[in-house]
Structures are given as C-alpha cells and as structure tokens.
Residue, then its C-alpha position, 0 to 999 in steps of 0.5 A: m577913217p571909220f569902217v562902220k558908216e550909213g550907206k557904206t556898201w561891199v561888193y565881192p564876187v564868190c565863183h564856183i564850178l557851177f556858178s558865179h555871182d556877186v555878194t553885196c553887203t550894205i549898211s542901212g539903219d540903227t538897232i539897239i541890242g542890249e546897251c549897245t547901238y549897233k548898225k543893221m547890215y544887209s546882204k544879197g547874193l549870199f545863201d538864204g538858209y538852205e542846205l547847199t548841194t550841188e543839185d540845189s546850189l543855183r536856187y538858193y541865193a537871196k536876189e533881194y537884200v536880207y537882214y545879215g547881222a548888226i555891226r559896230e565900231t569902237d576903238k578901232k574894233v569892229f564887232f559882229i552879231p550874225n542874224g540869229d545869233v546873240k553873241e558878238y564877235l570880233l571882226y576886225d581891229f585896225g588898232l594892231n601894231m607889228g608883232d601883235k597876237l589876235r585871238g578870238h578873231v571869228e572867220p566866218l564861211l559863206g558856203h563856198f564849197g559844195d555840200l556845206k550846210v549854211g546856218y538856217g535863218t543866219g543869211g549864210f553866215v557860219l562860224d568856224e569854231d576852230s579858227i576862233k581858237a587860233e592864234y594870229t600874228v601881225q607880220g607886217v604894218d604899213s600904209v597905202v593910198v586908197s582913192g588919194i587917202r592914205r590908209k593903215r594896213i596890216r598883213i596877218s598870218g594864221s597858225e597851223e590851227s586856223t582855217w586861213k593862213r593870210v590876210s591883209w586889212i585896209e583901215g576903214i576898208g576891210a580885208m582886201d580879198g572879201f568883206i567877210c571871207p577874207f583870207e587867201i586860199e592857197a594856190t593849188p592846181f584845183m583852186a587855180n582854176y576859181d576865184y573865191g571871195t577875192c577883189l572886193s569893191c567898197y563904196e560909200g554911197k555911190t562912190r566907189i573908194y576901193g576895188l577893181d572895175d572888173y574883178r572877172f578880168l582880173a580873175a580869168n587873165v591877171r590873178h595867175s599871170l602877175p604875182r599879187y605882191s612883186s618882188y621889188d628890191f627897194e623903193e625910193n620916193g614912193i616908186f618901187y623898183m626892181i633890179i635887172s642888171d648891175s646898172e639897170v632897174a625896171v619901175t614895178y609896183k607893190d600890191l596888185y590890188v592897191e594903186t600904188y601910184t596916184n595923181d602926178t607920178s614922175i620916174p627919174e632917169n637914174v636912182e641910187h640905193n646902197g651907193i650904186s647908181y642905176q638907170v631907169t631902163s624898163v617898166a615891168d609887167g603890172a607896174f601901173f595895173h589899175c592905178l585909178s588915180l594915176q593922171s599923169v606919169s613922167l617918164p624918161e627917154s631911157i627906158h626902152s621897154f614896157g611890160s605886159l598889162a604896164f598901163a592897163y585900166c589906168r582909167s584916169l590917165k588921159s595922156f602919154s608921151f612916147f619917145d623914139n626909143n621906146k620900142n618894146f611893149g608887151d601885151k595889153c599894155f594900155e588896155g582898158c585906158h582912155l587916152s586922149k592925147i598922144n605926145v611924140k618926140s618925132i614923126k619919123g619915130w611914131c610912123e616906124s616904132g609899131w607903138q601904135k598897135q597897143l592903142d587899137h582899143i582907144d576910142s579916139y585921141k589927139l596926136y602931138c609932137n613936142d607938145e604942138l597939135i598935129s593937124n597938117l603933117v607932111i611926113p618927113d622924106d626919111v620915113s620908110e614905113i608907116a606901121d600898122s595903126s599909126f594914125y587909127n582914129c587920130t582925130s586931131l589930123k585932117s591932112l596927110d602927106i606921105p612922101a615917096s620914100v615910104r615903102k609900106i603903109g601898114k594895116n589900119a594906118l589911115h583909118t582916121e578921118l582925113e579931109n586931105l591925103t596926098i600919097h607920093c609913093d609907089i604902093e600897090d596895095l592900099s586895101d588894108c590901110g583902112i582909107y576912110w572914104l567917106q570923110l575923104q575930100s580929096l585923094t593925090i596920088y602920084s603911082e601911075t599904076p593904080p593901087v588895090i583898093d578895097y572897093r566894096e567900101v567904096i560902092w557903098y557911098t553916094p556920089s556926093n560923099y566921093p572924094t576928088i582923085y588927083v592922079p598923074s598926067g596921062c593915067g586918068d583913063r588907067y584909073r577909070a578903068a581899074e576896079g574900085w577906082k572906076n567907082f570914083p566919078n571925079i578923077i582929074e589929071m595933074e598937071g606939072t607939079d603941085i608945089e607952089d613957089v611963094n614969096m616969103n613975104h606973104e602974109f600966111g597968118e595961121s595957115l602954115y605948117d612945117l614938115q612935121g605938121r607944126r603951125l608957124k607962130k612967126a614968119p618962115q625962113q626959105g624951105v619947103y612948108i604946107r599949106n591948105g594940105k599942099k606943099v609950098v616953097v617959101k623963097 
C-alpha cells in the first residue's frame, strides 16, 4: 500500500476567521535530485510566497497548481524536499511499532494563522525547527478498513517540545486530519469555532479511497457534538459496544473519521463479555456515521432506540428493516442516506410509530412488509393513526384503503403518487396530509361532511387531470358546494356498499391482495381481500 503513487491526490480544508478554502496536493511526474528518483508534488490553495496579514489574507492563494516539492518513499518511510530547499525531511514512517520513538519528523506549518510569514518560493511550506528536535512516542498500533482494504494505523503522541500533541497515521493515506499538517489542535473555546486542516480526503486518480463527502457539515454540525474516538467498552467480532446497564449494551463506533463498519454487517441480539451476557438494545449516536462502504445492516428486534446521526451519510446503504418496537430516533438519524427499500414488520407498526419523519429527505423508496412489495394496501382495522410522512414518496404504493378506525392522518402522510384512494374514516381536515391530486385517478370518501382540503393545489390542474370523487349517497350537492371540492367536475354519489361478494373458485390471477397489501400466490381462503383497489369478500 504505497503512499507515493502517480496521480494520487489529497484534499483538505483550511478554515480561518476570514476565509475557508480547500488545499489540494497531487503527485504528477518524476524528477531526479542527487542520486535519488522522486515524484513531483504540486499544490493548489496554499499561500503563494507572500507575507500573510489579515488585510491581505484573501489575496494570496495559489489558484492554480504550483510546484510544492519532491517526494519519495522507501522502506515504508516517506521523505520530502520542499520547493526552494535542498534538505530532505522525514514526513512519515509507516514501519513504526508500539513504543517506538520518533525524532527528526518535520512538522511543517501551512500558514494557518494570522501574521505568519510564509517562506518565499516555498509554496507555503514553513519548517518548525523546534519541532524537528522534539520526540514522539507510538502509543498504539491497530488496523482500520478503508474502502474495503485493511490498513495499519499508528497513533503517536508528542512531547512537550512538539508543536502538535497527537496524530494518527493510516498506511498509504497519511495523517487522518491533513496531508502535511496532521496533528490535532487542542480544543479551546477559541479553536472550537474553526476547523484547522481537518477532514482529509485521499484519491487515487478520480477514485476516493478515504475521506468525507462534506467536511464542512462535519466541522459545523458533528465535530463538536460527537467525540472523534468513542468510549466503547469492548469489541466482539468486529462490533464495538458500550455498556449502558448491567444487562444492556449499545452498538457504537471506534473512530468517527474512519469506517468502523463496511459491506454487510450483522448485529446480534445478545453478546457476552467477561462472562456476562448483554442484550443489544440501542444504536448509539453516530454509530454508523459515514460508513461509506456499508451496504446492509442486520439488526435484532431487541433494539428499540437509535441515536442522533446513527446512520447519517451511509451512502451505500440502500435498504433498511424496521421493527414495531423501534420507537425512539435521534435527530438526523438517516440524513444523507439513499435508501430505496424500506422493509417493515407490520403495517400497523409502520403507520403508528412515527419512524417516517426520519425519511423526509429521501427522494423515493419502495415499501415492503416482511419482504413482500406493497402496491395495493388496505390498512388494518386496528390502526388508529397514520403518522406524519407515513407514505411520503413511497413509489411502490398505488392504491390505499384507510379504515374507519383511523382518527388522524398526519402531515404529508399521503404525499405519494397514489392512483386510487379510499377513506372510510371521518376526518375533518385533509389539507396537510399531502394528497397528490395530479396523479390520483379516483378518491372514494365515506365522510358525509366534506373535509377541509387545500383547494389551492386543486385549482391548478386542468379538468383532464381531475380524479373522480365518490361520495356517500345524498351528499353529492354538499360536496359540489364545498370550498375546494367544488372544483372537481366528477363527483359521483355511491349507492349501497362497494364491497363485492365473489366466489372463492373465481380465477384471480395476480390481482388479489390481503389486507396487508401482499399479493396472494395461491387460491384464497374465505375472507376480505382487495382487488383493483376495492374490497372483495371471498365466500
């Protein structure tokens, strides 16, 4: 896993009181200095050899790539000769082991602070001579998975003479917080408002192998709300746990800036540690934060709560399964995810839980119940509430039947491209539930009093787009005179029941569904089913 490689690029932000910008360092081409062959490194976004003052600080960034220096790697050591210098400095030694001492390591400053004079002609590379004399000690050596590859990680602490106190290196990547200026600044009230050289991204060609999609989101919203290293109590089979009671643990992360979980991850219901059995009952804040390689996660039904940012920015996570006892969700739990499949245990649990408000940012998804695609759904009679955003942007759902037991339909609960909608319950106000009138072909409503609707959404549609409205017998004139409803040209009174009696020997093919919206795969038993959006009784 070489560090020095043609086409390799590092990008990291530099933020200050007056400005914020990206610094980019890239390797391109070869050069010979003395008897050694080096790769040439170019930079963009560093100071271009001028004196930095608060008045001039916005002027003197190199907007184009400039020669930064020569770099080479041998025996897991990375050496660098800055532009304008003739001396070779040690940047990294990936061969270090636990307890090793490091001297002569260069800590270059990149002009992050006001009134700092950067070296003329050096492309912003200033050497801290005192730090070169300082001693560093390897405090820990472990490994992390980066883009599916396990790499060595080295944790180093500096002495009192060193400018920076802590650093973590990843083999082939470099310092986790910045290519050249890696050490973490101690948190102070002043520093807490700024992000100096943190959140590195590393690319090989156009492929990112390490880093965050949006470091400014991390700096502004996460860096100071989540600790970089979690206080996990133990690790078992690659899963990190935090003990929260004598019998319960929460799943957590190891390092906020490195993918703790990748590919397909399975969390057990129970785990044993030091002879004690614990039940896994929650997912801690940020447990799966920015695990870009995480493709699926299997969770036990024992989990009832999820912390803030628990799955935020898991870009490869396409599906998620919810259980009825998943009741508590922290802020932004699924922010930045691209879920396309939601699998639920029961329709009742899905409608009443309020999970869906976590999914408002998702463009669209398909709903499954016990792995069966939901397209025509009759909500069970024991459901009393349809929570906010319950079917928001649910593209698989085409027909929905709401029973009389429902007393509340939440905000944007019906905001999806339904073709047929039946409402048996008496709901006084439908203006916030998000009915998508343009796509709707028919609405059957059993309330004798016309509910309030957002007529502003209705009047924009041409008559050819209006759905047919079926209302109770004798209520047609009432609907035709009501605000909003009067804009629908096709209001038809129903006569009798819309429930059809059929013989169970009837050939249904693939058009018959149970009340959970699951398509029948064999001949139905006696009972109530749904066909073409209508209830039928099989005798």
